[in-house]
Each structure stands twice: as C-alpha cells, then as structure tokens.
C-alpha positions as CSV (number, residue, x, y, z in Angstrom):
1,X,12.2,-13.3,98.6
2,X,11.0,-16.8,99.0
3,X,7.7,-16.7,96.3
4,X,5.1,-19.3,97.9
5,X,4.7,-22.5,95.1
6,X,8.1,-21.5,94.0
7,X,10.4,-24.5,93.8
8,X,13.6,-23.6,95.4
9,X,15.6,-25.7,92.7
10,X,14.8,-22.3,90.3
11,X,15.5,-20.1,92.7
12,X,19.0,-21.3,93.3
13,X,20.0,-22.1,89.6
14,X,23.4,-20.5,89.1
15,X,23.7,-20.8,85.2
16,X,22.0,-17.6,83.4
17,X,22.2,-17.1,79.4
18,X,24.8,-14.7,78.2
19,X,21.4,-13.1,76.7
20,X,20.0,-12.7,79.9
21,X,22.4,-10.7,81.9
22,X,21.6,-7.7,83.0
23,X,23.9,-5.1,81.1
24,X,25.3,-2.8,83.7
25,X,27.4,1.1,83.8
26,X,29.2,2.9,85.9
27,X,29.2,6.1,86.8
28,X,32.9,6.9,88.2
29,X,35.9,5.2,87.7
30,X,37.3,5.4,91.3
31,X,38.2,3.0,93.6
32,X,34.9,2.0,94.1
33,X,33.9,1.9,90.7
34,X,37.1,0.1,89.7
35,X,36.1,-3.3,92.4
36,X,32.7,-3.1,90.9
37,X,34.1,-3.8,87.7
38,X,36.2,-6.3,88.6
39,X,33.7,-8.3,90.5
40,X,31.3,-8.0,87.1
41,X,34.4,-9.0,84.6
42,X,35.7,-12.1,86.7
43,X,32.2,-13.1,86.9
44,X,31.5,-12.9,90.8
45,X,28.3,-10.7,89.7
46,X,26.0,-12.5,86.8
47,X,25.8,-9.0,84.4
48,X,27.9,-7.4,81.6
49,X,29.7,-4.3,82.3
50,X,28.9,-2.5,78.9
51,X,29.5,0.9,79.4
52,X,31.3,3.4,81.8
53,X,32.0,7.0,82.5
54,X,34.1,9.5,84.9
55,X,34.9,12.9,84.4
56,X,38.7,12.0,84.4
57,X,39.0,10.2,80.7
58,X,42.6,9.1,82.5
59,X,40.5,7.6,85.2
60,X,38.0,5.6,83.0
61,X,41.0,4.3,81.1
62,X,42.9,3.1,83.9
63,X,39.9,1.5,85.0
64,X,38.9,-0.6,81.6
65,X,43.4,-1.5,81.5
66,X,42.0,-4.0,84.2
67,X,39.2,-5.5,82.7
68,X,39.3,-8.2,80.5
69,X,36.2,-7.5,78.7
70,X,36.4,-4.2,77.8
71,X,33.1,-1.6,78.1
72,X,32.7,1.9,76.2
73,X,33.9,4.7,77.2
74,X,31.0,7.7,77.0
75,X,31.9,10.9,76.4
76,X,29.4,12.5,79.3
77,X,26.5,11.8,81.9
78,X,24.2,11.9,79.1
79,X,25.3,9.5,77.2
80,X,25.4,7.1,79.6
81,X,22.5,7.3,80.7
82,X,21.1,6.9,77.0
83,X,23.1,3.9,76.5
84,X,21.6,0.4,76.2
85,X,21.9,-0.8,79.8
86,X,19.7,-2.0,82.3
87,X,21.2,-0.5,85.6
88,X,23.9,2.4,86.1
89,X,25.7,2.6,89.2
90,X,26.8,5.7,90.7
91,X,30.3,5.8,92.0
92,X,31.3,8.9,91.8
93,X,30.5,11.6,94.6
94,X,27.4,13.6,95.8
95,X,27.6,16.0,93.2
96,X,27.2,13.6,90.4
97,X,23.8,11.9,92.5
98,X,22.1,15.3,92.5
99,X,23.0,16.4,89.0
100,X,22.4,12.9,87.1
101,X,19.8,10.6,88.7
102,X,16.8,12.0,87.5
103,X,18.4,11.8,84.2
104,X,19.0,8.4,84.3
105,X,15.6,7.7,85.7
106,X,14.6,9.6,82.8
107,X,16.0,7.1,80.4
108,X,14.3,4.6,81.7
109,X,17.3,2.8,84.4
110,X,17.5,1.4,87.2
111,X,20.0,3.3,89.5
112,X,22.3,1.7,92.5
113,X,23.8,4.9,94.5
114,X,26.7,4.8,96.6
115,X,27.1,8.3,97.9
116,X,23.8,8.4,99.2
117,X,24.7,11.4,101.9
118,X,23.1,13.1,98.4
119,X,19.5,12.2,99.2
120,X,19.4,13.8,102.8
121,X,18.9,16.8,101.1
122,X,15.0,16.1,101.2
123,X,14.3,18.0,97.4
124,X,16.7,15.6,95.9
125,X,15.3,12.9,97.6
126,X,12.0,13.8,96.8
127,X,12.5,14.2,92.8
128,X,14.4,10.8,92.8
129,X,11.3,9.2,94.4
130,X,9.1,11.0,92.3
131,X,11.2,10.0,89.3
132,X,10.9,6.1,90.3
133,X,7.2,6.5,90.6
134,X,6.9,8.8,86.6
135,X,9.4,6.1,85.3
136,X,8.8,2.9,87.0
137,X,12.6,2.7,88.0
138,X,13.8,1.5,90.9
139,X,16.8,3.2,92.9
140,X,19.1,0.7,95.0
141,X,21.1,1.9,98.1
142,X,23.5,-0.6,99.3
143,X,24.1,-1.7,103.1
144,X,27.7,0.0,102.8
145,X,30.1,0.1,105.5
146,X,27.6,-0.8,108.6
147,X,25.5,-3.6,109.6
148,X,22.1,-4.3,110.9
149,X,19.9,-2.5,108.6
150,X,17.2,-4.7,108.0
151,X,17.0,-4.5,111.9
152,X,16.8,-0.9,112.1
153,X,13.9,-0.7,109.6
154,X,11.9,-3.4,111.7
155,X,11.8,-1.5,114.2
156,X,11.8,2.6,112.7
157,X,8.1,3.1,114.2
158,X,9.6,2.0,117.9
159,X,12.4,4.0,117.6
160,X,13.0,6.8,120.5
161,X,17.0,7.7,119.5
162,X,19.6,6.5,117.0
163,X,22.9,7.2,117.2
164,X,25.9,6.0,115.4
165,X,29.7,6.9,116.5
166,X,32.1,6.9,113.7
167,X,36.5,6.6,114.4
168,X,38.6,7.0,112.0
169,X,42.1,7.6,111.5
170,X,42.8,11.4,110.8
171,X,44.4,10.4,107.1
172,X,41.2,9.4,106.3
173,X,39.4,12.3,107.4
174,X,41.5,14.7,105.5
175,X,39.8,17.4,102.9
176,X,36.5,17.4,104.6
177,X,34.3,20.7,104.1
178,X,34.0,20.5,107.9
179,X,38.2,21.7,108.3
180,X,37.5,25.1,106.0
181,X,36.7,26.7,109.2
182,X,37.8,23.9,112.1
183,X,41.2,24.9,113.6
184,X,41.7,21.1,114.2
185,X,44.9,20.3,112.9
186,X,44.5,16.7,112.1
187,X,48.3,16.0,111.6
188,X,48.8,17.3,115.5
189,X,46.4,14.8,116.9
190,X,48.3,12.1,119.4
191,X,45.4,10.9,121.0
192,X,41.2,10.4,120.0
193,X,39.0,13.5,119.8
194,X,35.7,13.6,119.3
195,X,35.9,16.2,116.2
196,X,32.1,16.4,115.5
197,X,28.2,16.0,117.0
198,X,25.6,17.1,115.4
199,X,22.2,15.7,113.0
200,X,23.3,13.3,110.3
201,X,21.8,16.0,107.9
202,X,24.9,18.5,108.5
203,X,27.6,15.4,109.1
204,X,27.0,14.1,105.4
205,X,27.1,17.8,104.4
206,X,30.5,18.7,106.2
207,X,32.4,15.0,105.9
208,X,30.8,14.2,102.1
209,X,33.0,11.4,101.3
210,X,33.4,10.1,104.9
211,X,30.0,9.2,106.3
212,X,27.7,7.7,104.1
213,X,26.8,5.5,106.4
214,X,25.6,7.8,108.6
215,X,22.8,8.9,105.4
216,X,21.7,4.8,105.2
217,X,20.9,4.6,109.0
218,X,18.6,8.0,108.9
219,X,16.9,6.8,105.6
220,X,16.4,3.4,107.3
221,X,15.7,4.9,110.9
222,X,14.2,8.4,112.3
223,X,15.2,10.7,109.3
224,X,18.4,12.7,109.3
225,X,17.3,15.0,112.0
226,X,16.5,13.1,114.8
227,X,19.7,10.6,113.7
228,X,22.5,11.7,115.8
229,X,26.0,11.4,114.6
230,X,29.6,11.9,116.4
231,X,33.0,11.4,114.7
232,X,36.1,10.6,116.5
233,X,39.8,10.9,114.7
234,X,42.1,8.8,116.3
235,X,45.6,8.6,115.1
236,X,46.3,5.4,116.8
237,X,43.8,2.9,114.4
238,X,44.0,1.9,111.3
239,X,40.3,1.1,111.3
240,X,37.6,2.8,110.0
241,X,35.3,1.9,113.1
242,X,31.1,2.8,113.3
243,X,28.8,2.1,116.4
244,X,25.1,1.7,115.7
245,X,23.1,2.2,118.8
246,X,19.4,2.1,119.0
247,X,16.8,2.4,121.5
248,X,13.0,2.5,121.8
249,X,9.8,0.4,122.7
250,X,11.0,-2.8,120.6
251,X,13.7,-2.6,123.4
252,X,17.8,-1.6,122.2
253,X,20.6,-2.8,120.5
254,X,24.1,-1.7,119.6
255,X,26.1,-3.0,116.6
256,X,30.1,-2.5,116.5
257,X,31.7,-2.6,113.4
258,X,35.4,-2.2,113.1
259,X,36.5,-2.0,108.7
260,X,39.6,-2.4,107.0
261,X,40.2,0.6,104.4
262,X,40.0,-0.2,100.9
263,X,43.4,-0.6,100.0
264,X,42.8,2.3,97.1
265,X,41.4,4.5,99.1
266,X,41.6,5.0,102.9
267,X,38.2,7.2,103.3
268,X,36.2,3.9,102.2
269,X,35.9,0.4,103.7
270,X,36.4,-2.3,102.5
271,X,32.9,-3.6,103.6
272,X,31.3,-0.5,101.8
273,X,32.7,-2.2,98.6
274,X,31.7,-5.4,98.9
275,X,28.3,-4.4,100.6
276,X,28.3,-2.9,96.9
277,X,29.5,-6.0,95.1
278,X,26.5,-7.8,96.8
279,X,24.0,-6.1,96.7
280,X,24.5,-6.1,92.6
281,X,25.1,-9.9,92.7
282,X,21.7,-10.0,94.5
283,X,19.7,-7.7,91.7
284,X,21.2,-9.3,88.6
285,X,21.5,-12.7,90.2
286,X,18.3,-15.3,90.7
287,X,18.3,-17.0,94.2
288,X,17.2,-17.1,97.3
289,X,17.4,-13.6,99.3
290,X,18.0,-13.4,102.8
291,X,17.0,-10.8,105.1
292,X,14.7,-7.8,103.0
C-alpha cells in the first residue's frame, strides 16, 4: 500500500540487510513446500528459510538436498512452532491446518495457509480468527490457482450469485474422498462429465486436495454455503481450468483461468505455487503493493 507522505524511493528499495530478512519455517515439504523453499534459497523471496518439518522425514531430507542454504529439520510441529522464525508456511494438508494453526499463532508466529479448504469448517475459522486477535498475529491466504479475488472482495456486499466451474483431467482428481462412495470410474471416461455440483463447503470436504480455490472464492465472497461449485472431469484436457461467474447489483463479471499443472504434482496448478511465492515475496519485501 502506498502511504501518503512516503517517498516512492523508500518503497521500491530492493536491497535488504541480512539481519532484516524475515525468518521462514515450512510445514510440509512436498511439491509446493519445495518450490517455495527453492524460491527463498535462490533469492526470489527476500527471506531466510531456517526451519522445516514434514510428517515424512524423508520428504524433508529430499527437499533440503536441493538447497544451498540448509535449514534445520525439526522433530515435530510443536518444535517448528516454537522455533525462532517470524512466519510459518503451511503446505501440508487441511488436517495440518486444523491440528496446528492455533499452536503456531500461540507461539507468536504469523502463518501462511495453502490448504485453505480447512477454513470452511466454521469452528476452525473462528478459532484461527480469535487466535489472530488474541496473539496479535496475521494469517495470509495466497490467491492460489485463480485470479480476480480482489474484484470479488470489492463487490462482496452486492453479490447475488457466485459460481465456480472447475475442469480437470481425471488423473488430477484420483484419490479424492468423493470416489469412496461414487460409482464413477475415472479410468473409463472418454468425454467430459460433470461429477459434482453443490456448495463450496461440501466440495472442499469431498475434494480436499483439488478444490482449495472454492474455499478462497467463498471466503472472499458469499460464504461457503451460497458459493456454488461444479466439477468436471475431462480426459481430453491437460489443463486445470477454473471459471468464476459473479453477478449482483454491481453488474456481473466472469473470469476463466487455464492452469498448467505442477510438474511434480498434477493435483496442484502451477499458478497456485507462483501465487504462494508472490504472496510470500510481498510479505517479506519492501515495495509498492498493487491491489489489495
């Protein structure tokens, strides 16, 4: 944000003293955690990665092997939360958010959450919101695999309808909880098929690793019950596509984003990783901020 009376030269200064760099911890050393770690290690994010934890120590070890500057691997999440860091990036799972977000805030650490679907559980959201107030800390939610959240937030009080249509290759949907009771065989699909229509609240429970964008959209706009979600499995596509349709007193707009999947995890869009890197760079940097 450009504050009145602040010289632009002060806001755009890129050089940062080593002692002024934020210290970052990462919870979850999979595809997203690794790309964030590499961005810090290369200097794309002006910060220091000092501590990491993953439920699989092998995953943490593999990630660290790719880094020039080696962080400490903690033995559990509690030790990560208590470590001398300024901010912890959650890149693990919705369960990791439910089980550990409050502990991180209690330890006076800011938190960036990637598994945003956990926040559509109203009890979890309330606990985290109270934790932010009680311990005077912040929680950051990157925009993930969609764009236009600034616009949705701007018109949220004039929204009448908010719909998300997500289309993915069946391979990117495999393993979702939804298929524990569904009779759909993803391997047999030859053409696009709508496999789910319902609320954002239900969608993030049935597709916890696939539809975090629904949680972000509902938090920015109408909430998890009124935000509608449609999921399409298309064997002919190699993209993760998200279409947002918003309408209300302000008028209407539609946004379509065609994402290339992450090379390391087809369930994750490349844009989701890039948005996380940019969000963290914005938090750690000292420059003009565009948008909200």
